[in-house]
Structure formats: structure tokens, C-alpha cells
DRENPA-3360 file (N, C-alpha, C; in nm, 2 decimals, always signed):
BEGIN
1 = MTSIRHNK = +0.06/-0.14/+0.00/-0.01/-0.01/+0.00/+0.10/+0.12/-0.03 ~ +0.04/+0.23/-0.06/+0.16/+0.36/-0.07/+0.13/+0.40/+0.06 ~ +0.19/+0.52/+0.13/+0.20/+0.55/+0.23/+0.10/+0.72/+0.21 ~ +0.05/+0.74/+0.31/-0.04/+0.87/+0.28/+0.06/+0.99/+0.34 ~ +0.04/+1.06/+0.31/+0.09/+1.21/+0.37/-0.01/+1.31/+0.40 ~ +0.07/+1.36/+0.53/-0.05/+1.43/+0.63/-0.09/+1.57/+0.58 ~ -0.18/+1.56/+0.48/-0.24/+1.72/+0.39/-0.36/+1.70/+0.35 ~ -0.45/+1.79/+0.37/-0.58/+1.82/+0.33/-0.60/+1.71/+0.24;
9 = MDEQAVLD = -0.58/+1.68/+0.11/-0.64/+1.62/+0.02/-0.64/+1.45/+0.09 ~ -0.55/+1.39/+0.16/-0.54/+1.30/+0.22/-0.59/+1.25/+0.33 ~ -0.62/+1.36/+0.42/-0.73/+1.36/+0.52/-0.88/+1.32/+0.45 ~ -0.90/+1.41/+0.35/-1.03/+1.39/+0.27/-1.06/+1.27/+0.23 ~ -0.95/+1.27/+0.15/-0.97/+1.07/+0.14/-1.05/+0.97/+0.19 ~ -0.96/+0.99/+0.31/-0.97/+0.89/+0.44/-1.10/+0.93/+0.48 ~ -1.13/+1.03/+0.50/-1.29/+1.09/+0.53/-1.40/+1.01/+0.45 ~ -1.37/+1.02/+0.35/-1.45/+1.00/+0.19/-1.46/+0.82/+0.25;
17 = AARDCVLA = -1.37/+0.76/+0.28/-1.37/+0.57/+0.30/-1.48/+0.60/+0.39 ~ -1.45/+0.67/+0.52/-1.51/+0.66/+0.62/-1.62/+0.66/+0.62 ~ -1.67/+0.75/+0.56/-1.81/+0.80/+0.51/-1.88/+0.66/+0.45 ~ -1.80/+0.56/+0.32/-1.86/+0.51/+0.26/-1.88/+0.35/+0.38 ~ -1.76/+0.36/+0.45/-1.80/+0.23/+0.51/-1.92/+0.27/+0.66 ~ -1.94/+0.34/+0.66/-2.04/+0.39/+0.79/-2.19/+0.37/+0.67 ~ -2.20/+0.45/+0.62/-2.34/+0.41/+0.52/-2.36/+0.28/+0.43 ~ -2.26/+0.23/+0.46/-2.28/+0.04/+0.44/-2.32/-0.01/+0.56;
25 = VGVRRTTL = -2.21/-0.02/+0.65/-2.25/-0.11/+0.77/-2.28/-0.02/+0.95 ~ -2.26/+0.12/+0.92/-2.30/+0.15/+1.07/-2.16/+0.19/+1.12 ~ -2.14/+0.29/+1.21/-2.04/+0.31/+1.28/-1.96/+0.16/+1.36 ~ -2.04/+0.12/+1.43/-1.96/+0.03/+1.53/-1.94/-0.11/+1.45 ~ -1.95/-0.13/+1.33/-1.94/-0.22/+1.20/-1.86/-0.19/+1.16 ~ -1.82/-0.09/+1.17/-1.66/-0.03/+1.12/-1.54/-0.03/+1.18 ~ -1.44/-0.05/+1.09/-1.29/-0.12/+1.16/-1.24/-0.03/+1.12 ~ -1.10/+0.00/+1.16/-0.98/+0.10/+1.11/-0.91/+0.04/+0.98;
33 = TDIARRAG = -0.96/-0.10/+0.98/-0.93/-0.19/+0.87/-0.97/-0.19/+0.76 ~ -1.13/-0.16/+0.76/-1.23/-0.13/+0.66/-1.18/+0.01/+0.61 ~ -1.19/+0.08/+0.67/-1.13/+0.27/+0.63/-0.99/+0.22/+0.57 ~ -0.91/+0.18/+0.59/-0.76/+0.19/+0.54/-0.76/+0.10/+0.41 ~ -0.87/+0.03/+0.41/-0.83/-0.04/+0.31/-0.91/+0.06/+0.17 ~ -1.04/+0.08/+0.18/-1.10/+0.20/+0.09/-1.05/+0.29/+0.09 ~ -0.95/+0.34/+0.15/-0.88/+0.46/+0.14/-0.71/+0.43/+0.06 ~ -0.66/+0.31/+0.09/-0.59/+0.30/+0.01/-0.45/+0.30/+0.06;
41 = VSRMTLYR = -0.45/+0.34/+0.25/-0.39/+0.32/+0.28/-0.34/+0.21/+0.37 ~ -0.19/+0.19/+0.46/-0.19/+0.11/+0.59/-0.29/+0.19/+0.74 ~ -0.32/+0.06/+0.82/-0.39/+0.08/+0.92/-0.32/+0.18/+1.00 ~ -0.12/+0.17/+1.00/-0.09/+0.22/+1.12/-0.07/+0.32/+1.06 ~ -0.05/+0.36/+0.94/-0.10/+0.54/+0.88/-0.16/+0.61/+0.98 ~ -0.28/+0.54/+0.95/-0.43/+0.60/+1.02/-0.42/+0.65/+1.15 ~ -0.32/+0.54/+1.22/-0.31/+0.54/+1.37/-0.23/+0.67/+1.43 ~ -0.15/+0.71/+1.31/-0.07/+0.84/+1.36/-0.17/+0.95/+1.31;
49 = RWPDVRTI = -0.29/+0.96/+1.26/-0.39/+1.06/+1.29/-0.49/+1.03/+1.37 ~ -0.56/+0.94/+1.37/-0.66/+0.90/+1.43/-0.64/+0.73/+1.52 ~ -0.68/+0.78/+1.67/-0.65/+0.65/+1.71/-0.76/+0.56/+1.74 ~ -0.86/+0.58/+1.70/-0.97/+0.51/+1.66/-1.11/+0.56/+1.56 ~ -1.20/+0.48/+1.55/-1.25/+0.45/+1.43/-1.39/+0.59/+1.48 ~ -1.37/+0.62/+1.64/-1.47/+0.70/+1.66/-1.45/+0.81/+1.62 ~ -1.32/+0.88/+1.64/-1.24/+0.99/+1.64/-1.27/+1.05/+1.46 ~ -1.22/+0.90/+1.40/-1.27/+0.98/+1.23/-1.38/+1.01/+1.21;
57 = VADLMTRE = -1.46/+0.95/+1.24/-1.60/+0.97/+1.28/-1.67/+1.09/+1.28 ~ -1.58/+1.14/+1.42/-1.67/+1.25/+1.48/-1.55/+1.39/+1.36 ~ -1.44/+1.36/+1.30/-1.43/+1.46/+1.20/-1.50/+1.45/+1.08 ~ -1.56/+1.34/+1.03/-1.62/+1.33/+0.92/-1.77/+1.38/+0.97 ~ -1.83/+1.39/+1.04/-1.95/+1.46/+1.12/-1.92/+1.60/+1.14 ~ -1.80/+1.65/+1.15/-1.80/+1.79/+1.14/-1.78/+1.81/+1.03 ~ -1.71/+1.76/+0.93/-1.71/+1.79/+0.76/-1.82/+1.78/+0.70 ~ -1.90/+1.66/+0.73/-2.07/+1.71/+0.65/-2.17/+1.81/+0.69;
65 = WTAVGDAV = -2.17/+1.82/+0.84/-2.24/+1.92/+0.92/-2.22/+2.04/+0.87 ~ -2.10/+2.08/+0.88/-2.07/+2.18/+0.88/-2.08/+2.29/+0.70 ~ -2.06/+2.13/+0.62/-2.10/+2.16/+0.50/-2.24/+2.19/+0.51 ~ -2.35/+2.16/+0.55/-2.49/+2.18/+0.51/-2.47/+2.28/+0.61 ~ -2.43/+2.35/+0.73/-2.42/+2.42/+0.79/-2.44/+2.55/+0.67 ~ -2.32/+2.52/+0.58/-2.33/+2.67/+0.55/-2.40/+2.73/+0.45 ~ -2.52/+2.65/+0.42/-2.64/+2.68/+0.37/-2.71/+2.78/+0.42 ~ -2.70/+2.77/+0.58/-2.76/+2.88/+0.66/-2.74/+2.99/+0.65;
73 = RPRRPADG = -2.59/+3.06/+0.61/-2.52/+3.16/+0.60/-2.64/+3.26/+0.48 ~ -2.68/+3.38/+0.53/-2.73/+3.48/+0.45/-2.59/+3.53/+0.35 ~ -2.65/+3.56/+0.21/-2.52/+3.59/+0.12/-2.60/+3.69/+0.03 ~ -2.54/+3.78/-0.04/-2.54/+3.87/-0.09/-2.60/+3.85/-0.23 ~ -2.73/+3.85/-0.24/-2.81/+3.79/-0.42/-2.67/+3.84/-0.53 ~ -2.65/+3.94/-0.54/-2.54/+3.99/-0.63/-2.41/+3.93/-0.61 ~ -2.38/+3.88/-0.56/-2.24/+3.82/-0.55/-2.21/+3.68/-0.50 ~ -2.33/+3.67/-0.41/-2.31/+3.51/-0.28/-2.22/+3.56/-0.17;
81 = RPVSGAEA = -2.16/+3.69/-0.18/-2.09/+3.65/-0.08/-2.16/+3.68/+0.08 ~ -2.08/+3.63/+0.25/-2.19/+3.63/+0.36/-2.19/+3.80/+0.37 ~ -2.32/+3.81/+0.42/-2.36/+3.92/+0.46/-2.35/+3.98/+0.57 ~ -2.25/+4.07/+0.61/-2.20/+4.11/+0.70/-2.24/+4.25/+0.79 ~ -2.23/+4.27/+0.90/-2.33/+4.36/+0.99/-2.30/+4.55/+0.85 ~ -2.14/+4.56/+0.85/-2.11/+4.64/+0.78/-2.21/+4.64/+0.64 ~ -2.27/+4.55/+0.57/-2.30/+4.54/+0.43/-2.43/+4.55/+0.47 ~ -2.49/+4.54/+0.56/-2.63/+4.53/+0.55/-2.77/+4.58/+0.50;
89 = RDGDGPVR = -2.70/+4.72/+0.46/-2.78/+4.82/+0.44/-2.78/+4.84/+0.34 ~ -2.70/+4.76/+0.23/-2.70/+4.77/+0.08/-2.81/+4.68/-0.02 ~ -2.93/+4.71/+0.05/-3.03/+4.66/-0.03/-2.99/+4.50/-0.08 ~ -2.96/+4.45/+0.01/-2.97/+4.31/+0.01/-3.10/+4.19/+0.04 ~ -3.18/+4.30/+0.11/-3.32/+4.28/+0.12/-3.30/+4.23/+0.29 ~ -3.43/+4.22/+0.36/-3.39/+4.18/+0.52/-3.31/+4.06/+0.53 ~ -3.22/+4.08/+0.62/-3.12/+3.96/+0.68/-3.19/+3.87/+0.69 ~ -3.31/+3.91/+0.83/-3.41/+3.80/+0.87/-3.47/+3.69/+0.79;
97 = ELLVDGLV = -3.50/+3.78/+0.72/-3.55/+3.64/+0.64/-3.46/+3.54/+0.54 ~ -3.37/+3.61/+0.50/-3.24/+3.54/+0.44/-3.21/+3.43/+0.55 ~ -3.20/+3.43/+0.68/-3.15/+3.35/+0.76/-3.25/+3.27/+0.80 ~ -3.37/+3.30/+0.82/-3.47/+3.20/+0.82/-3.50/+3.14/+0.74 ~ -3.53/+3.14/+0.59/-3.50/+3.04/+0.45/-3.38/+2.95/+0.52 ~ -3.23/+3.03/+0.53/-3.12/+2.93/+0.51/-3.15/+2.76/+0.65 ~ -3.20/+2.84/+0.75/-3.24/+2.77/+0.83/-3.30/+2.66/+0.82 ~ -3.47/+2.70/+0.78/-3.53/+2.63/+0.76/-3.49/+2.50/+0.62;
105 = SGVAQFRE = -3.42/+2.57/+0.50/-3.35/+2.50/+0.42/-3.24/+2.36/+0.52 ~ -3.15/+2.40/+0.60/-3.03/+2.34/+0.68/-3.12/+2.25/+0.73 ~ -3.24/+2.27/+0.77/-3.29/+2.14/+0.91/-3.35/+2.06/+0.78 ~ -3.41/+2.10/+0.67/-3.41/+2.00/+0.57/-3.38/+1.91/+0.53 ~ -3.22/+1.96/+0.48/-3.08/+1.94/+0.43/-3.05/+1.79/+0.53 ~ -3.07/+1.85/+0.64/-3.00/+1.77/+0.80/-3.07/+1.63/+0.71 ~ -3.19/+1.66/+0.77/-3.32/+1.55/+0.80/-3.30/+1.45/+0.65 ~ -3.29/+1.48/+0.55/-3.26/+1.39/+0.47/-3.09/+1.35/+0.40;
113 = HPLMRKIL = -3.02/+1.40/+0.50/-2.87/+1.37/+0.49/-2.84/+1.22/+0.50 ~ -2.76/+1.16/+0.40/-2.74/+0.98/+0.44/-2.67/+0.96/+0.56 ~ -2.59/+1.06/+0.58/-2.52/+1.00/+0.69/-2.56/+1.01/+0.82 ~ -2.64/+1.12/+0.82/-2.76/+1.14/+0.95/-2.88/+1.06/+0.95 ~ -2.90/+1.01/+0.90/-2.99/+0.89/+0.85/-2.94/+0.79/+0.90 ~ -2.82/+0.74/+0.84/-2.76/+0.66/+0.93/-2.74/+0.65/+1.07 ~ -2.64/+0.75/+1.12/-2.64/+0.71/+1.26/-2.77/+0.73/+1.32 ~ -2.86/+0.80/+1.28/-3.01/+0.80/+1.36/-3.04/+0.65/+1.36;
121 = DVDPELLL = -3.05/+0.59/+1.25/-3.10/+0.46/+1.29/-3.02/+0.34/+1.31 ~ -2.89/+0.36/+1.30/-2.82/+0.24/+1.38/-2.70/+0.27/+1.49 ~ -2.69/+0.41/+1.51/-2.60/+0.47/+1.58/-2.61/+0.57/+1.67 ~ -2.77/+0.59/+1.71/-2.80/+0.74/+1.76/-2.72/+0.76/+1.88 ~ -2.65/+0.71/+1.99/-2.56/+0.75/+2.10/-2.42/+0.83/+2.09 ~ -2.41/+0.81/+1.92/-2.29/+0.86/+1.88/-2.31/+1.06/+1.94 ~ -2.42/+1.05/+1.89/-2.46/+1.20/+1.94/-2.53/+1.29/+2.02 ~ -2.55/+1.12/+2.17/-2.56/+1.17/+2.28/-2.48/+1.30/+2.33;
129 = PYLLDRMG = -2.34/+1.31/+2.37/-2.27/+1.35/+2.40/-2.25/+1.51/+2.40 ~ -2.31/+1.51/+2.23/-2.31/+1.64/+2.18/-2.46/+1.72/+2.18 ~ -2.57/+1.65/+2.29/-2.70/+1.65/+2.28/-2.72/+1.68/+2.43 ~ -2.61/+1.62/+2.50/-2.60/+1.59/+2.69/-2.51/+1.69/+2.76 ~ -2.41/+1.71/+2.67/-2.24/+1.69/+2.78/-2.18/+1.83/+2.71 ~ -2.18/+1.87/+2.62/-2.10/+1.94/+2.56/-2.17/+2.00/+2.38 ~ -2.07/+2.10/+2.34/-2.10/+2.15/+2.21/-2.00/+2.07/+2.12 ~ -1.96/+2.02/+1.97/-1.87/+1.95/+1.92/-1.82/+2.08/+1.83;
137 = ASQDAFIE = -1.74/+2.02/+1.73/-1.68/+2.13/+1.65/-1.77/+2.21/+1.57 ~ -1.85/+2.08/+1.50/-1.97/+2.17/+1.42/-2.06/+2.22/+1.48 ~ -2.11/+2.24/+1.60/-2.20/+2.33/+1.66/-2.12/+2.44/+1.68 ~ -2.02/+2.43/+1.72/-1.91/+2.54/+1.72/-1.91/+2.63/+1.57 ~ -1.91/+2.60/+1.46/-1.88/+2.65/+1.35/-2.09/+2.72/+1.35 ~ -2.12/+2.63/+1.38/-2.30/+2.70/+1.36/-2.31/+2.82/+1.45 ~ -2.27/+2.81/+1.56/-2.29/+2.94/+1.66/-2.24/+3.05/+1.58 ~ -2.11/+3.03/+1.52/-2.02/+3.10/+1.44/-2.08/+3.19/+1.33;
145 = IFEEALAA = -2.14/+3.11/+1.26/-2.24/+3.13/+1.18/-2.33/+3.23/+1.22 ~ -2.46/+3.14/+1.30/-2.60/+3.25/+1.34/-2.54/+3.38/+1.36 ~ -2.44/+3.42/+1.49/-2.36/+3.49/+1.55/-2.33/+3.63/+1.45 ~ -2.28/+3.58/+1.33/-2.28/+3.69/+1.22/-2.40/+3.72/+1.15 ~ -2.49/+3.64/+1.17/-2.59/+3.66/+1.05/-2.69/+3.79/+1.13 ~ -2.68/+3.73/+1.26/-2.76/+3.81/+1.36/-2.70/+3.94/+1.38 ~ -2.53/+3.96/+1.43/-2.49/+4.10/+1.37/-2.52/+4.17/+1.26 ~ -2.57/+4.09/+1.18/-2.64/+4.17/+1.01/-2.77/+4.22/+1.06;
153 = GHADGSIR = -2.81/+4.08/+1.10/-3.00/+4.17/+1.12/-2.98/+4.25/+1.21 ~ -2.93/+4.27/+1.31/-2.93/+4.39/+1.41/-2.89/+4.56/+1.37 ~ -2.80/+4.53/+1.23/-2.74/+4.62/+1.21/-2.87/+4.69/+1.13 ~ -2.95/+4.56/+1.01/-3.03/+4.65/+0.91/-3.18/+4.66/+1.02 ~ -3.16/+4.57/+1.11/-3.32/+4.62/+1.19/-3.43/+4.54/+1.20 ~ -3.38/+4.37/+1.05/-3.46/+4.33/+1.07/-3.46/+4.22/+1.17 ~ -3.37/+4.19/+1.26/-3.40/+4.09/+1.38/-3.37/+4.18/+1.51 ~ -3.46/+4.16/+1.60/-3.49/+4.22/+1.75/-3.33/+4.20/+1.75;
161 = AGDTARQA = -3.28/+4.33/+1.83/-3.20/+4.38/+1.94/-3.16/+4.26/+2.05 ~ -3.06/+4.22/+2.09/-3.06/+4.11/+2.19/-2.92/+4.06/+2.18 ~ -2.87/+4.02/+2.28/-2.74/+3.96/+2.31/-2.71/+3.86/+2.21 ~ -2.64/+3.84/+2.10/-2.60/+3.80/+2.00/-2.54/+3.66/+2.01 ~ -2.47/+3.67/+2.19/-2.41/+3.50/+2.15/-2.56/+3.43/+2.23 ~ -2.63/+3.49/+2.32/-2.76/+3.43/+2.32/-2.85/+3.36/+2.26 ~ -2.87/+3.46/+2.15/-2.96/+3.42/+2.06/-2.90/+3.34/+1.95 ~ -2.78/+3.33/+1.93/-2.76/+3.22/+1.84/-2.74/+3.12/+1.89;
169 = RALLLVVQ = -2.70/+3.09/+2.00/-2.70/+2.96/+2.10/-2.83/+2.91/+2.14 ~ -2.98/+3.03/+2.13/-3.10/+2.98/+2.14/-3.14/+2.92/+1.99 ~ -3.11/+2.99/+1.90/-3.14/+2.92/+1.75/-3.08/+2.79/+1.70 ~ -2.95/+2.74/+1.80/-2.90/+2.61/+1.77/-3.01/+2.56/+1.85 ~ -3.05/+2.55/+1.95/-3.14/+2.47/+2.05/-3.27/+2.44/+1.95 ~ -3.33/+2.52/+1.89/-3.45/+2.50/+1.82/-3.45/+2.42/+1.70 ~ -3.30/+2.49/+1.67/-3.33/+2.39/+1.50/-3.24/+2.24/+1.49 ~ -3.18/+2.25/+1.61/-3.08/+2.10/+1.68/-3.24/+2.03/+1.70;
177 = SFALSGRT = -3.30/+2.11/+1.76/-3.45/+1.97/+1.78/-3.55/+1.95/+1.71 ~ -3.54/+2.06/+1.56/-3.59/+2.00/+1.44/-3.55/+1.93/+1.39 ~ -3.44/+1.88/+1.35/-3.33/+1.80/+1.31/-3.29/+1.71/+1.32 ~ -3.31/+1.69/+1.50/-3.26/+1.56/+1.51/-3.37/+1.47/+1.56 ~ -3.48/+1.53/+1.62/-3.60/+1.47/+1.69/-3.75/+1.49/+1.59 ~ -3.75/+1.56/+1.49/-3.80/+1.59/+1.43/-3.92/+1.45/+1.37 ~ -3.84/+1.40/+1.32/-3.92/+1.24/+1.29/-3.97/+1.17/+1.36 ~ -3.95/+1.19/+1.49/-4.05/+1.08/+1.61/-4.21/+1.18/+1.60;
185 = VCDPSDPA = -4.17/+1.28/+1.59/-4.33/+1.36/+1.57/-4.38/+1.37/+1.42 ~ -4.36/+1.30/+1.33/-4.40/+1.34/+1.16/-4.45/+1.19/+1.15 ~ -4.56/+1.24/+1.08/-4.64/+1.09/+1.00/-4.68/+1.16/+0.86 ~ -4.60/+1.08/+0.77/-4.65/+1.12/+0.65/-4.75/+1.09/+0.60 ~ -4.86/+1.01/+0.69/-4.98/+0.96/+0.63/-5.08/+1.08/+0.65 ~ -5.04/+1.14/+0.74/-5.12/+1.27/+0.75/-5.06/+1.39/+0.71 ~ -5.14/+1.53/+0.61/-5.08/+1.61/+0.58/-5.07/+1.66/+0.67 ~ -5.10/+1.70/+0.78/-5.08/+1.77/+0.87/-4.93/+1.76/+0.97;
193 = LTPEAFDT = -4.91/+1.62/+0.96/-4.78/+1.63/+1.02/-4.71/+1.55/+0.97 ~ -4.70/+1.66/+0.80/-4.58/+1.58/+0.68/-4.43/+1.68/+0.75 ~ -4.33/+1.59/+0.76/-4.19/+1.68/+0.73/-4.21/+1.85/+0.68 ~ -4.24/+1.85/+0.59/-4.29/+1.97/+0.53/-4.37/+2.04/+0.59 ~ -4.46/+2.01/+0.65/-4.57/+2.07/+0.76/-4.49/+2.13/+0.88 ~ -4.37/+2.02/+0.92/-4.27/+2.11/+1.04/-4.21/+2.20/+1.00 ~ -4.18/+2.20/+0.86/-4.05/+2.32/+0.80/-4.16/+2.42/+0.82 ~ -4.26/+2.43/+0.80/-4.39/+2.53/+0.76/-4.38/+2.61/+0.95;
201 = ELRIILER = -4.37/+2.49/+1.04/-4.42/+2.53/+1.15/-4.28/+2.60/+1.22 ~ -4.15/+2.56/+1.14/-4.03/+2.62/+1.20/-4.04/+2.73/+1.14 ~ -4.08/+2.77/+1.04/-4.04/+2.87/+0.97/-4.12/+2.99/+1.05 ~ -4.22/+2.96/+1.09/-4.34/+3.06/+1.19/-4.28/+3.09/+1.30 ~ -4.22/+2.97/+1.36/-4.15/+2.97/+1.51/-3.99/+3.07/+1.50 ~ -3.91/+3.07/+1.40/-3.78/+3.10/+1.40/-3.84/+3.31/+1.33 ~ -3.92/+3.30/+1.30/-3.99/+3.46/+1.23/-4.01/+3.55/+1.32 ~ -4.15/+3.47/+1.45/-4.15/+3.54/+1.56/-4.03/+3.55/+1.68;
209 = TLAP = -3.95/+3.46/+1.62/-3.86/+3.46/+1.75/-3.76/+3.61/+1.72 ~ -3.72/+3.62/+1.59/-3.66/+3.71/+1.52/-3.65/+3.82/+1.50 ~ -3.81/+3.84/+1.52/-3.90/+3.95/+1.44/-3.87/+4.07/+1.53 ~ -3.84/+4.22/+1.52/-3.80/+4.30/+1.65/-3.97/+4.33/+1.70;
% end
């Protein structure tokens, strides 16, 4: 087997291999040997970077969740750049609307994300530390995105004034609940209880929470 170099591209290849393994058999049945074989590297090479499967999966979840989380970032329609507080008055539209659209879309993407669905189906205990004990890297990234958007919304007057850090964490609690627990209350056979119906309910909650 070829030796892996410690650079971003190689790490992404390992995470890609881990993703394939987890989607195939779940986390508990995935081994470092499985991941190494799919990535085309030796198991000892993986040990130099990750001590066990769970640490690889933690990095994988961070990569996957932050990629989805980027969709909630309000962006300027003209060029797609993130809206900052200094630019929020340039006619881009109310930041609140952009943020709410992104949050609702992000929750829907999480709900359908193959890795999230697999973990919730067969390895839900992996998520418990991030729900009951501490925030993970992806949650920290979401908080940063939310704080940036809230500051822009404060600047253009579309989001009610308040402590940005507290508001960002409150948003995380709301969208995290819908993303992870939503399927427990959905009933696709009842038009009033479909996932899409709860997306509408989430939108109402967010609009009323953020409106001045």
C-alpha cells in the first residue's frame, strides 16, 4: 500500500472512505482496517492521525455537518458573499428573511442527509455527548455563522435587538431539535404532520422569535 502524506487532500480521502464504510454497515461495525482498505493506506498510517474509528467519524461528522451548515449563511444576492453587519444596509433584503430561509433549508437537508439518517437509525448514541454534555466542532461553527447573521440583522433592523451570543445559542437549540427529533413526531400519512408541514411550523417559530 502507498504511504499517506498528512495533507488536507489525503485526510479528505480517508474521510470519504469512512463515509462509505459507515453508510454501508454503520459505525459500530466499521473498523480501521475497513477504512484503510477503502482509502488505500495502511492501518498504521491511520493510527498516526486517528487513534480509533470514533475519532475519524467525529471528524467526518464535522465535515459533513458544517458543509450543510454553510447553507444557512445569509449571502448577498449579487455576488453570493456572506452578508456582514457593515453590508447589511446595501439593499440585499432583510437579513432575517435570508437567515430564516437558510435555517429551514438546512434542517430539511439534515433530515435527508444519508449520514445523519444512518447514524440516527443504527448509532444514535454517537450524538448524545453533543446533546447532553458539550458542543462539538460543528456546533461551534454553527454558532459562529448564527452570530454573524444576527449581527447583520441587528444592523439592518430586521432582527430584534439582543445579546448575539445568547440568541445564536437559542437558535441552535431550536433547529437542532427539529433536525434530530423531528422524525419522531412526523406522520407522512397525515398531511398536517408531514416533514414539510413541520418545516412551515419551524419557519413561523423562527420568524416570530427573530422579528423586532
